[in-house]
N, C-alpha and C positions, 0 to 999 in steps of 0.2 A: 507650435504655435499658440498653443495656449496655456501653455509654462511661462512663454515668454511674454504672451500678453495679460497674463492671467485670470482666462477668462476658460472657460469649459465651450464647448460644441453650443450655440445656438444664444450663445449671451452674447454682449456687447461690450465693449469697454468704456468706463467713468466719463471720458469724453466726447463717446457717440462718434469715434472717429474707425473705431474696426468692429466688423460682424465675424464670428466667427460661423460657417458651415461648413461640414462634410457632405460631400458628393460623391458620387459613383463614379463620374465620370467627366473627363473636361476633353478629353478626346485629344490627348499628348502625352500617349505611353511611350513613345520613343525619347522623351522629355524628362522623364518623371527623376526624382519628384518634381511637384512644382504645387503653387498656389497661384489665383487668379483674385486679381484685385480692382473689382469693376469693370474693364474690359480688357485690360492688360494679364497675358501669364509671365509667370516668374518661373523659370525653367532650369533644371538639373541644378538643382537645390541639397545644401548641408546645412546641418545644424545651424553653423557661421551665415552662412550665406541668406538664409532665412533670417534670418533674427539682423542681420545688416539691412535686407530689404523692407521687415516692417519698421525698424529704427529710420531709415532716411525718410521712409512713407510723414510716420509719425511728425519727423520735424521740419517737414514740409519740402523737402530734397523730391527729386523725379528720378528713383533707380533706375537703368537699363532695363529694358523691357527683352524679355527672350530669354535665352540660354545665359547663366550666370557661371557659367564654366570656360567663354569661349569658342563653344560648338558656335559653328554657320547653321542656323533653322535648324533641323533635326538630322542634319549630316552626320557621323561617325566624327570621335575626334581624330582616327585614320585618317577623315579625310573624304572625298570622294573617293570608292571603290567602283561605280558603274558607271556607264551612258559618258565616259571620258571623249565621248566623238559623238557628231551629231549623228542622229540614226537616218535609217531610208526611212522616205515616205513623210506624208505630213501625220504621223502618229502623234508628237509631240510638241507641235511648235512653239508650248511655253516654254521651251529649255533652253533658250536663248535668251528669252526675259531674266528666266532664272541665274543666269548666268551673268548676266550684265548688271543685276542687282547685288550679287555675290563680289563683282570685279570693286563696284561702285564704295561694297562696306572696306574696302581693302585688308579682305584679310586674307594671306597669304596661303597656296592649296598647299595641304600637304602630299609628298609623292611617294 
């Protein structure tokens, strides 16, 4: 990030568009490496996808927020590996909502 933007941590780009700051934790270990831009997280980054996100932002585009490698939220690349059936009891009522959101995203589940 520093090399691509030409600034060091704590600095701002000449146009004032970017400020680079190093932080200890953004709470997304499963999707590291990542960057946060304002309220948006860009996750599962490579050097190439990081540059692309930064270039898109600089050019006024809106890059896709979240994982940059096709991952759904923090689910592993291999797909859903647990909680494949509805659990007994009222222990996880949010799972139906998450499953509906994933279906709406139209991402095929790997088996």
